VMD Tcl script that draws the C-alpha trace (Angstrom):
set ca {
  {0.14 0.11 -0.28}
  {1.39 3.40 -0.97}
  {1.72 6.53 0.57}
  {-1.75 8.39 -1.12}
  {-3.15 4.80 -0.42}
  {-2.64 5.11 3.19}
  {-3.75 8.49 3.63}
  {-6.80 7.85 1.41}
  {-8.10 4.76 3.64}
  {-10.52 5.66 5.98}
  {-10.98 2.26 7.16}
  {-7.49 2.30 8.99}
  {-7.75 2.31 12.63}
  {-5.07 4.01 14.97}
  {-5.40 4.39 18.46}
  {-5.26 8.15 20.13}
  {-2.38 10.48 20.12}
  {-1.90 13.93 19.84}
  {0.50 15.96 17.96}
  {3.65 16.43 19.47}
  {3.48 13.16 21.33}
  {6.01 10.10 22.39}
  {5.02 7.02 21.11}
  {6.54 4.08 21.88}
  {6.18 0.86 19.91}
  {6.29 -2.50 20.83}
  {5.99 -5.13 18.04}
  {6.13 -9.23 18.10}
  {3.60 -11.82 17.71}
  {2.74 -11.72 21.33}
  {2.06 -15.69 21.26}
  {1.40 -15.63 23.84}
  {1.38 -12.07 25.25}
  {2.26 -12.46 28.91}
  {3.32 -10.85 32.21}
  {7.15 -9.82 30.33}
  {5.69 -7.86 27.92}
  {3.22 -5.83 30.09}
  {6.84 -5.42 32.74}
  {8.99 -3.86 29.81}
  {6.21 -1.89 28.61}
  {5.43 -0.07 32.05}
  {9.38 -0.06 32.32}
  {9.57 2.13 29.02}
  {6.86 4.37 29.91}
  {9.02 5.28 32.82}
  {12.56 4.92 31.19}
  {12.09 6.93 27.90}
  {9.50 9.49 28.65}
  {6.56 7.97 26.61}
  {3.35 9.70 26.53}
  {1.96 5.89 25.29}
  {3.03 2.54 24.27}
  {1.21 1.14 21.44}
  {1.44 -2.99 21.08}
  {1.57 -3.61 17.63}
  {0.17 -7.13 17.16}
  {1.45 -8.62 14.28}
  {-0.22 -10.92 11.60}
  {3.16 -13.02 11.75}
  {6.64 -12.96 12.09}
  {8.63 -14.04 8.72}
  {11.67 -14.65 10.82}
  {9.71 -17.97 12.21}
  {8.48 -20.90 10.42}
  {5.59 -21.65 11.66}
  {2.56 -18.94 12.21}
  {1.08 -17.76 15.53}
  {-2.25 -18.17 16.81}
  {-5.02 -16.38 15.34}
  {-4.69 -13.05 15.54}
  {-8.19 -12.06 17.30}
  {-7.26 -14.87 19.87}
  {-3.73 -12.73 20.40}
  {-5.32 -9.51 20.52}
  {-7.97 -10.64 22.88}
  {-5.26 -11.99 25.32}
  {-3.04 -8.74 24.90}
  {-5.77 -6.53 26.10}
  {-6.46 -8.67 29.35}
  {-3.16 -8.91 30.49}
  {-2.04 -5.05 29.40}
  {-4.78 -3.10 31.23}
  {-3.38 0.35 31.45}
  {-4.82 3.69 30.32}
  {-1.47 4.86 28.27}
  {-1.39 1.55 26.45}
  {-3.26 0.47 23.39}
  {-3.44 -2.50 21.53}
  {-3.49 -2.51 17.73}
  {-3.66 -4.40 14.52}
  {-2.25 -2.14 12.63}
  {-0.12 -4.31 10.95}
  {-2.93 -6.45 9.39}
  {-4.70 -3.53 8.51}
  {-2.24 -2.53 6.05}
  {-0.54 -6.23 5.12}
  {2.86 -5.42 6.30}
  {4.97 -8.30 8.21}
  {7.98 -6.17 8.43}
  {8.78 -3.43 10.65}
  {10.23 -0.96 7.99}
  {7.24 -0.75 6.44}
  {5.03 -0.24 9.22}
  {7.23 2.59 10.23}
  {7.04 4.10 7.25}
  {3.23 3.56 6.96}
  {2.75 4.93 11.04}
  {5.04 8.05 10.19}
  {2.85 9.18 6.93}
  {-0.34 8.77 8.71}
  {1.05 11.08 12.10}
  {3.56 12.84 11.00}
  {3.66 15.36 13.85}
  {3.98 12.43 16.26}
  {7.36 11.11 17.32}
  {8.15 7.29 17.56}
  {10.08 5.05 19.42}
  {10.52 1.72 18.75}
  {10.77 -0.70 21.68}
  {12.61 -4.05 21.41}
  {13.97 -6.49 23.73}
  {18.00 -7.30 24.28}
  {17.29 -10.46 22.75}
  {15.84 -8.75 19.36}
  {19.00 -6.55 19.42}
  {21.28 -9.58 19.29}
  {19.28 -10.44 15.61}
  {18.55 -7.20 14.32}
  {20.80 -7.08 11.86}
  {18.57 -9.96 10.25}
  {15.56 -7.86 9.91}
  {14.69 -6.32 6.29}
  {15.97 -2.90 6.20}
  {17.15 -2.93 9.81}
  {19.59 -0.50 8.77}
  {16.52 1.97 7.55}
  {14.77 1.25 10.67}
  {17.64 2.44 12.68}
  {17.96 5.74 10.45}
  {14.20 6.14 10.65}
  {13.38 6.10 14.56}
  {14.97 5.97 17.74}
  {15.65 2.73 19.29}
  {14.65 1.92 23.24}
  {15.89 -1.56 24.27}
  {15.39 -2.74 27.49}
  {17.08 -5.78 29.20}
  {16.05 -9.49 28.82}
  {18.09 -12.67 30.69}
  {20.47 -13.87 29.78}
  {20.85 -11.42 26.21}
  {22.38 -8.51 27.94}
  {25.87 -8.55 27.00}
  {25.20 -9.87 23.57}
  {23.19 -7.02 22.81}
  {25.80 -4.68 23.46}
  {28.48 -6.41 21.60}
  {25.73 -7.11 18.49}
  {26.16 -6.35 14.82}
  {23.53 -3.43 15.01}
  {25.17 -2.19 18.54}
  {29.12 -2.20 17.10}
  {28.03 -0.26 13.95}
  {26.03 2.11 15.67}
  {28.13 2.47 18.72}
  {28.23 6.19 17.80}
  {24.59 6.63 18.23}
  {24.09 5.12 21.56}
  {22.38 7.13 23.93}
  {24.06 7.65 27.46}
  {21.43 6.06 30.46}
  {21.19 9.49 31.73}
  {19.73 10.88 29.02}
  {17.07 8.25 28.30}
  {14.35 10.30 29.22}
  {14.99 12.55 26.36}
  {15.19 9.94 23.40}
  {11.97 10.50 21.56}
  {13.04 13.78 20.73}
  {16.53 12.97 19.38}
  {17.19 12.46 15.87}
  {17.63 8.82 14.77}
  {20.18 7.20 14.54}
  {20.13 6.89 18.28}
  {19.50 3.68 20.37}
  {19.70 3.80 24.42}
  {19.85 0.20 26.60}
  {17.94 0.52 29.72}
  {18.74 -1.99 32.52}
  {15.52 -3.06 33.98}
  {14.47 -5.44 36.57}
  {14.08 -8.89 34.53}
  {11.35 -11.44 34.31}
  {12.33 -14.77 33.29}
  {9.50 -15.28 30.74}
  {9.36 -16.25 26.79}
  {6.42 -16.94 24.55}
  {8.41 -19.51 23.28}
  {8.28 -20.96 26.22}
  {4.72 -20.94 27.37}
  {3.61 -22.04 24.33}
  {6.23 -25.19 24.46}
  {4.29 -25.95 28.21}
  {0.99 -25.46 26.95}
  {0.27 -22.06 29.09}
  {-1.79 -20.23 26.59}
  {-3.77 -17.47 28.00}
  {-7.34 -18.39 28.92}
  {-9.04 -15.33 26.10}
  {-11.72 -15.88 24.66}
  {-11.45 -14.89 20.86}
}
mol new
graphics top color blue
foreach p $ca { graphics top sphere $p radius 0.5 }
foreach p [lrange $ca 0 end-1] q [lrange $ca 1 end] { graphics top cylinder $p $q radius 0.2 }
display resetview
């Protein structure tokens, strides 16, 4: 979908936001969503000075060979586990047919040119960030907030992306200003960690009991 089609499509639904707001974007399959997602979301609001966080529930992760649970089920479970007045659950990627973050960011920036977006991800994603499609474009498009994850803290700091963009690293004391910085800019936040993962929950058969 090109920019003109995006602007002209009255059916697209986005969470509410005001011009000038700093919005954190937490994308992923959320298959299933869990307390760890909620935890890093609340930490992101505090650490990066965000006005709100949008969970972008993806149609599917192109880096994973198997498809996730139905989108409606994941959306319902996300709404149950993440109840916060400044956090919104969105199926925007499904609405525009995007499966890659770079396309999602381009669409959001076109639709909300007065909003400042910050891409959020766990340290485990930073480790393999250089495998994402157009990952350098993502890095050059929006500031990125990275949150510590069990077993991935050191690997994230020495990752391909971290080494290539070392000069763009924002010191922790300036983290709350991240959303007002020009990309490339990334900041690593050490937060209390929770040893939860969607992969382990699926393997254990512990999918939340949400209505779809």
